[in-house]
N, C-alpha and C positions, 0 to 999 in steps of 0.2 A: 341542240342534240338530236341525234337521229331517233326517229319514232320506232318503237319496237314493233315487230310483226306480232300477229296473234299467235300466241303459244298454246301448245297442248298442256293439259294439267299434268304437273309432275308431282307424284305423291311424296317425294323425298324433300321437297322444299318446305322449310318450316312454316307452320300454320299461321304465324303472325305476318307473313308476307302476302300481299295481294298480287297473285302472279300476273293478272292481267295488266298491272301497272308497273311491271319490271322494266328498267331501261334496256335499250338493245345492247346486244354483245355482252351481257352479264348472264353468267351461268352458275349453277350450283353443283357442287360435288359432295355427294353425301358420304363418301367413304371416310372412315376415322371419325373425327369430331366435326367434319363438315367444313367447307370453304366455299366462298364466293370468289369467282375468278373471271377474268375478261380474256378474250382471244383476239390476237392480232397477228399480222404477218411481218416478218423481219425483212432486212434489205435483200435477202436471197429468195423472198417469196414463200418461205416456209411458215407454217401455222405455228404460232407460239402461244403459250398460256402464261398468265401472270395472276397470282393470288392477290385479291384486293381487300378481303374482309373475312372475319370469322363468321360462323353460322348465325350468331345472335345479332348480327347487324340488322339495323331497321331499314325499311324502305327508303326513308328520307336520306339515311346515310349512303346507301347505294346510289341514290341519284346524285348526291353531292360529289361522291368520288368520280362519277362518270362525267359530271359537269365540268369538274376540274381538269379530267384528262382531255376532254374534247376542246377545252379552252386553252390547252398548252400551245404556245407559239412555236410551231415547227420550223420557223424561219430563223430563230435566234442561234447564235454561237452557242449558248448554254445547252440547247437542244441537241445540236450537232455533236457537241463534245460528249454529251450523254450517250447518244447512240453509238458513238465510236468506242466508249468505255464498255458498253454492253455488248460488243460484237465479238466474234470468235477471234478476229484479228488481234484485238487487244489482249485477250486471254492467252494467246499464244506467246506473248512477249515474257521476257525474264522478269522476276520479282522486282528487281533493281530498277528496270525500265518502266515497269508499271507504276512504281512509286514515284519515279521522276516525272512521269506524265501526269500523274494525279496532282503533284505539287504544281506543275505548269498550268494545269487547267485552272486550279484554284487562283493562281495569279492573274491569268487571263480574264476569266469571267468576273472577277471582283475589281478589275481596273476602273477607276472613276473616269467619266467622260463629261464633256462640256454640256451634255444634254440632261445632266442630273440624274442619270441612271447608270448602273454599271454595264461594262462592256459586253457581258454575257447576255443582256437583254436586248442588245441591238440585232437588227436583221443582217444575217451574214451575206445575203446577196448584194448589200449595199456597201460591203467592204471594198476597199481599193488599195493597190500597193502603196500609194501615198499615206493612207491612214495606217497601214501596218508598219510602214517605215517610221512614222511619227511614234507609234506605240513602242517600237524596238529602241528608238533613240531616247525616248522618255525613261525607259527602265535602265538603259545603260548610263543615261545621265545622272542617275541616283546613286552612282558609284558601284553598280553591279552588272558589269558587261557580260560576265559569265551567265548570270541569271537571264539577261536579255537574249543571249544566244541559245540557251536551252528553251526558252519560250518560244523563240522564232522557229526553231527545229520542230517543236511540237505542234505549232500552229501549222506549218507547212504539211506535216503529215496527216493531221486531221482534215485540212481542207482537201488534200489529194485523195484521201479515203472518201470523203463526202462527194467529190466531184466524180470519182468512178462509180458512185452509186446513185447519182442523180439528185443529191441533196442541194448541191450548187452547180453553177455552170462554169466557173473559172475557179483558179487558185490564186488569189491575189498576193499571197505570201511568196510566190515564186519570183525570183529576181530581186527581192529585198535584200539590201546590204546587211550583213551580219556584223555585229560589233567586234572590235578586235579585243579578244580575251586576254587576260593577263597570262603571262608565260612564266611559270613557276618552275624553272629548271635548276632546282637546288641540288648542290653536290656537297654532301657532308665530308668534311675533312676525315682523312683516314684515322688520325688520333682521337678525334671526337667519337668516331663510329665505334672504335675499339674500346673506348672508355664506356660508352653506353651499353655495348654488349656485356662487358664485364659486370656493369652495374645490374643489368637485368639478370644475369646468371646469379649474382650475390643475393638480390631481392627475391629471386625465385626460389631460393632454399629456405626462405622464411615460411612459417605457417600463413596459410592464406587469410587468416584473421588478424595477423599481426600488422601494426601500423607500418606503412611504406612497402609492404610486400606487393609483388606482381606475379602473374602466372608464370610458372616454370617453362611453359612452352615458348614464352616471348623471345628469350635469348636464342632459342633453336631456330625459330622462324627468322629471326635477323640473320643469323649465319647462313641459312639455306638461301634466303633472298639474295644475299651478297655473293655467296660462292657460286651459286647456279645462275645468278642474273634472272630471277624470278619475280613476277608480281605476287602480291599477297595472296590473291585467289589461287594462283598456281601453286603456292606452298601449301595452303590448307587442303588442297585436293590431291596431294601426293598420296600414294598408297604403296603397300609392299610390292605391288606389280611394277612399280617404278625402280625397284631395286634390281640392278643387273650386276653380273660379274664384273663387267668393265666400268660401271659407273651409275650415275642417276639418270634415268630416261625422263627428260622434262615433258610437261604437258601445257605447252604454251598456248595463249589465246590470241584473239584478234588477227588470225591469219599468219602468225609467225611459224616458222619451222621448228619442229622438235629437233633435239640433239641429245647426245649422251655426254654428260659431264664426268670426266674421268675422276676416279677416286683419288683423293689426297688424304694424308693424315687428319687434316683439319675437318674435311668434308665427311670423312668416315666417322670421325668422333662426334660430330653434330648429328649424323644420321643415327648412330647407335645410341646416343643420349635420348633421341626422340623415341626410339623403340623401348628403351628402358623406362622412360617416364610413362609411356602408354602401358607398359606391362604393370607398373605399379597401381595405376588408376584401375585397370581392369581387374586386377587381383582384389584390390580393396573393395570394389563394388561388385564383385563376382559377375563381372560382364563376360558373356560368352565370347570366344574367339572365333571369328568367321573363318571358314575353311579356305575359301578363295581369296587369294592375295589381293585382288583389286576391291575386296569388300573390307579390307582392313586399312583404315585411314592412318596415315603416319602421325599427324598431329590431331590430338584429341583434347577436349576440354575437361574440366573437373567431373562432368557428369559421365564420361567415357565415350561419348558419341564424337563424331567428327566435329572439329571446331568450325564454326560458320564465319563467313567473311565479316559480317557485322559484329560478331563477338571479338574477332581479331582487331577490328578497327577501334572498338571501344577500349580494349585492353592497351592498344598502342597510344591513343590519345591520353588515357590516364597516366601511362608511364612517362609520356613526354612532359605532361603538365607537372608531375611530381618531381621530375628531374629539373625543371626550370624552377620550381619552388625551392628546391635544395641547393640551387645555385651551380648546378653541374653545367648547364648551358644557358645562354640568354635567350630571351623571346625571339629575337631576330635570327638566331642560329637554329630554330626549330626547323625540322624537316620531316617528311613523310616516309612512311615504309617503302612506297614505291621508289623513293630516291635511293635506296640501297641497291636497286637494280641498276640505277644509272651510275652509282659508284662502281658497281661490279663490272660493267661493260667499260668504263673509263679505265680501270686497272687491268683490264685484260691485255696481256702482252701481245705485240705483233702489229701487223698493218691493219688498215681499215678493213680489208678483206678478212683477215682473221677475226677481227672484232664483230663484224657482220655474221660471220658463221657461227661464232660463239653465242651471239644474242638471238639468233634465229630469225632476224629481220629479213623480209624478202626485198625491201626497198632500201638502197643504200643511203637514201636521204634521211632515213630515220636516225642514222648514226649522228646526224648534226644535232639531234635532240638528246641522245643519250651518251655519246661519246664527247666528253668535255676536256680531253687530254689535249695538251698542246704539243704538236710534233716538233722534234729537234731537227733542225735543218741547217745546211751549210750556207755560209754567206755567198752572195753572188760573186763571180769572178770572170775576168776576160784577159786574154793574153796581152802582155804589154807590146805596144808598137815597136818596131825595129828602130835602131838609131838613125838609119838613113831617111825613114819617114818623119822621125821627130825633129831632125836637123833640116829638113827640107823647108826652104821659104815658102 
């Protein structure tokens, strides 16, 4: 541990501390109840502060904290992951991405190795593409190819972040083969979809505490996801600003083009039902009505605020589970809310160009994933040869 330079006497430091014996880079902030902190520079060279102990910490405790900090192995994967998660680059990510990366980090650093210690404790500079490939193949071989693919994408990003900031010299995860993920392109039959929508409407009329009930907004979300070919997150982020005279203005994600879905009696009924449900919730809870239309969410929860995507996912999974328990559908017939978008694109009339314009996809190849309709074509035909050619020897 670095020896501390001679300090000037600080009258604010607690009297039980021998100031001459304080470890280097440890300082005392007397404001408030007081805190011991250490100073360091981040990857951008900016001075940063980290509180390490309260004011009543002993000198021995301060030395122990600094000994542990100085003995931290900065060459390990665990240390690099921690630096990435503490960086501004990580905090700029969406909450769902941060949650996914936190899960992938835990999977990586806790992987067992033949050396008898977890992968997180190995020196990152000794990683090779072959080692990363074995790791990915091992996770995929456990029957979880999607998990292996997520871990690989996370490791690539962390190593590239570390390479750009001098933590490592190369990115050994580049060029590693990703496992083939399972393709779940489920297309719910129209009859089953309509039965489940009607079931959600009926159960949504029950009191929320009654057995078998489900949220009243669930059938509305199902209708809008199918009719407008929307993802779940796109449905729950609709507001009154998306209601136009000509139809519903979509708010598509992942680079898809927005469009306006023309009003039909069924779409108008679903939209008006959502507004009526919202009005009942807001009236019952004395919730103030925002003046600006973009501040008025179309889909709200029982609390009156905009429904979150995680809340929608939970309600959907419970609804599907109860439907299976009731014998409405089989376990193998279970499908996701996102599959209603696939059903909507498949049921869109017209050519592939019409379907692409309706779905908002910029790349026509995406229709191979979302449009599962079978085109009706004519049989091949050729003109019959003339009699003279057929009779010619």
